[in-house]
C-alpha positions in Angstrom: 10.1 -26.2 11.0 10.3 -30.0 10.8 7.2 -30.2 13.0 5.3 -28.1 10.5 6.6 -29.8 7.4 5.6 -33.3 8.5 1.8 -32.7 9.1 1.7 -30.4 6.1 3.1 -33.1 3.8 0.9 -35.8 5.3 -2.3 -33.6 4.9 -1.6 -33.4 1.2 -1.0 -37.1 0.9 -4.1 -38.0 2.9 -6.2 -35.5 1.0 -5.5 -37.5 -2.2 -7.2 -40.4 -0.6 -10.0 -38.3 0.7 -13.4 -39.8 -0.1 -12.1 -43.4 -0.5 -12.7 -44.2 3.2 -13.6 -42.5 6.4 -10.1 -43.2 7.9 -8.3 -41.3 5.1 -10.8 -38.4 5.4 -10.4 -38.1 9.1 -6.6 -38.4 8.9 -6.5 -35.6 6.3 -8.6 -33.4 8.4 -6.4 -34.1 11.5 -3.2 -33.3 9.6 -4.7 -30.2 8.1 -5.8 -28.9 11.6 -2.4 -29.8 13.0 -0.6 -27.8 10.2 -2.8 -24.8 10.9 -2.1 -25.0 14.6 1.6 -25.3 14.2 1.6 -22.5 11.6 -0.1 -20.2 14.1 2.4 -21.1 16.8 5.3 -20.3 14.4 3.7 -17.0 13.6 3.5 -16.1 17.3 7.1 -17.0 17.7 8.2 -15.0 14.7 6.2 -12.0 15.9 7.8 -12.2 19.3 11.3 -12.4 17.8 10.7 -9.5 15.5 9.3 -7.3 18.3 12.2 -8.3 20.6 14.7 -7.2 17.9 12.9 -3.9 17.3 12.9 -3.1 21.0 16.6 -4.0 21.5 18.0 -2.5 18.2 15.4 0.1 17.4 18.1 2.8 16.8 20.1 0.8 14.3 17.1 -0.5 12.5 15.6 2.9 12.0 18.8 4.7 11.2 18.8 6.2 7.6 21.8 4.9 5.6 23.4 7.4 3.2 24.3 4.6 0.8 20.5 4.0 0.4 19.9 7.4 -1.0 19.1 6.1 -4.5 16.4 3.8 -3.1 14.8 6.6 -1.1 14.9 8.8 -4.2 13.0 6.2 -6.2 10.4 6.0 -3.4 10.1 9.8 -3.3 9.8 9.9 -7.1 7.1 7.3 -7.2 5.2 9.2 -4.5 5.4 12.5 -6.4 4.3 10.9 -9.6 1.3 9.4 -7.9 0.4 12.7 -6.3 0.6 14.3 -9.8 -1.8 11.6 -11.1 -4.4 12.0 -8.2 -7.9 12.6 -9.4 -11.2 13.2 -7.6 -14.2 10.9 -8.0 -16.3 13.9 -9.0 -13.9 14.7 -11.9 -14.4 11.3 -13.5 -16.8 11.4 -16.4 -20.2 10.1 -15.6 -20.1 7.1 -17.9 -16.8 5.9 -16.7 -17.8 6.5 -13.1 -21.0 4.6 -13.2 -19.6 1.8 -15.4 -16.7 1.4 -12.9 -19.1 1.2 -9.9 -21.5 -1.2 -11.6 -18.8 -3.5 -12.7 -17.3 -3.5 -9.2 -20.7 -4.5 -7.7 -21.0 -7.2 -10.3 -17.7 -8.8 -9.6 -18.3 -8.7 -5.8 -21.7 -10.4 -6.4 -20.1 -13.1 -8.5 -17.5 -13.8 -5.9 -20.2 -14.1 -3.3 -22.1 -16.5 -5.5 -19.0 -18.6 -6.0 -18.5 -18.9 -2.3 -22.1 -19.4 -1.1 -23.6 -21.1 -4.1 -20.7 -23.2 -5.5 -22.8 -26.4 -5.5 -25.4 -24.7 -7.8 -22.8 -23.4 -10.2 -20.4 -26.3 -10.4 -20.6 -30.1 -10.3 -18.7 -31.7 -7.4 -15.3 -33.1 -8.3 -13.0 -34.5 -5.6 -9.2 -34.6 -5.8 -9.3 -38.3 -5.7 -11.7 -38.5 -8.7 -10.3 -39.5 -12.1 -10.1 -36.7 -14.7 -10.8 -39.4 -17.3 -14.4 -39.5 -16.0 -15.0 -36.0 -17.3 -16.7 -35.9 -20.7 -16.4 -32.1 -21.0 -15.7 -29.0 -18.9 -19.4 -27.9 -19.3 -22.7 -29.6 -18.8 -23.9 -32.7 -17.0 -20.7 -34.5 -17.9 -18.4 -31.7 -16.9 -17.7 -29.4 -13.9 -19.3 -26.1 -14.9 -23.1 -25.8 -14.8 -25.0 -23.3 -16.9 -25.3 -20.9 -13.9 -21.5 -21.2 -13.4 -20.9 -20.3 -17.0 -23.1 -17.3 -16.8 -21.3 -16.2 -13.6 -17.9 -16.5 -15.3 -19.1 -14.5 -18.3 -20.4 -11.7 -16.0 -17.2 -11.6 -14.1 -15.1 -11.4 -17.2 -17.3 -8.7 -18.8 -17.1 -6.7 -15.5 -13.4 -6.0 -16.2 -14.6 -3.4 -18.8 -15.2 -1.0 -15.9 -11.8 -0.9 -14.3 -10.0 -1.1 -17.7 -12.0 1.9 -19.0 -11.3 3.9 -15.9 -7.6 3.1 -16.1 -7.4 4.1 -19.7 -9.2 7.4 -18.9 -7.0 8.1 -15.9 -3.8 7.5 -17.9 -4.9 9.9 -20.6 -6.2 12.5 -18.1 -3.0 12.6 -16.0 -0.4 12.1 -18.7 0.5 15.8 -18.9 0.7 16.3 -15.2 2.9 13.2 -14.8 5.1 14.4 -17.6 5.6 17.8 -16.0 6.2 16.2 -12.6 8.7 13.8 -14.1 10.6 16.7 -15.8 10.7 18.7 -12.6 11.9 15.7 -10.5 14.7 15.1 -13.0 15.9 18.6 -12.3 15.6 18.2 -8.5 17.3 14.8 -8.3 20.8 15.9 -7.6 19.9 18.6 -5.0 17.4 16.3 -3.3 19.9 13.4 -3.0 22.6 15.8 -1.6 20.2 17.2 1.0 19.0 13.7 2.0 22.5 12.4 2.2 23.5 15.3 4.4 20.5 14.7 6.7 21.2 11.0 7.0 24.9 11.6 7.9 23.9 14.0 10.6 21.0 11.9 11.9 20.9 11.2 15.6 18.4 9.2 17.6 16.0 11.1 19.9 16.6 10.6 23.6 13.9 8.6 25.3 11.2 10.7 26.8 12.2 13.8 24.8 9.3 15.9 23.5 10.2 17.3 20.0 8.7 20.5 18.7 9.0 21.7 15.1 9.2 25.4 14.6 9.2 27.1 11.2 11.5 30.2 11.3 12.2 31.9 8.0 11.8 28.6 6.1 14.4 26.9 8.4 13.1 24.0 10.5 14.2 24.1 14.1 13.8 21.0 16.2 13.6 22.0 19.9 14.1 19.2 22.4 12.7 19.3 26.0 16.3 19.5 27.3 16.7 22.9 25.6 18.9 21.8 22.7 18.0 22.8 19.2 18.7 21.3 15.8 18.3 23.3 12.6 17.6 21.6 9.3 17.7 23.4 6.0 15.4 20.9 4.3 13.4 17.8 5.3 14.5 14.7 3.6 11.0 13.9 2.5 11.1 16.6 -0.1 8.3 18.7 1.4 10.0 21.9 0.1 10.0 20.5 -3.4 6.3 19.5 -2.9 5.5 23.1 -2.0 7.3 24.6 -5.0 5.5 22.1 -7.3 2.1 22.9 -5.9 2.8 26.6 -6.2 3.7 26.2 -9.8 0.5 24.2 -10.4 -1.6 26.8 -8.8 0.1 29.5 -10.9 -0.7 27.6 -14.1 -4.3 27.2 -13.1 -4.6 30.9 -12.3 -5.2 30.4 -8.6 -3.9 33.6 -7.0 -4.2 32.3 -3.5 -2.7 28.9 -2.8 -3.2 26.7 0.2 0.3 27.6 1.4 -0.6 31.3 1.4 -3.9 30.7 3.2 -2.1 28.8 5.9 0.4 31.6 6.5 0.2 33.5 9.8 1.9 36.7 10.9 4.3 36.1 13.8 6.4 39.0 14.9 5.7 40.9 11.7 7.1 38.0 9.6 4.8 35.7 7.5 5.4 32.2 8.5 3.7 29.0 7.5 1.6 27.1 9.9 1.6 23.8 8.1 4.1 21.4 10.0 6.9 20.3 7.8 7.5 17.2 9.9 4.9 14.9 11.3 6.1 12.8 14.3 4.0 9.8 15.2 2.7 9.8 18.7 4.1 13.2 19.5 2.4 16.6 19.7 3.6 18.9 16.9 3.6 22.5 17.8 4.1 25.1 15.1 
């Protein structure tokens, strides 16, 4: 760390003298480049150390802790509330939609103008220059040129688009969020109990084991390649609660056929769902 602090501190000190002489300018550039180089080396070392720990202690670092059930519940609650507030671009009123898009384009354009045309929008001012030499913040005796002032005004006015969209989104999804919050409050105790039970019975998967998820009478069965099976009454992610919530939403909208019902298949005379309840990364999920 000390080898990073030294050039970083010197680059700031030399930068203050930037413009007074060529020696100070070159020294500042050298210290800045050295700081960036050392920072990159430190990032590589940190990445190697983190990857090494993940490989050696992967089981312990991925093990769910029962005492963290409250934190997982808060994450689950936030996710469900965000799902309840989801809206489609096509459902946004035309005025809010086009205003949002135009304002976004305007802000992007202003940012590009600041980057590529800074000399045309602002007067040069070095760190080593005295602030007493400025007569004003605007005009020939200041920093901001007329074009820069216009760009700043456009950028500030362009916030009307996202603010209008956010206000409409809050009003449009307030009822859905209120219903979802009420339902989540009723599910909290049961969800925490199921998640805590799952965490206490959690076991790491053996290396090279292919895991299959089968839905049998609403009970999830994890079948390992070795022939062993593990039955779970409920996934900790709250997928069962999600399904019940969606079914209630479809019932309120008068949709007689929900996505869950359309995804059902008849296996052995028993209607079973074909949507996987668990998604395992880099593994084939068979239903």
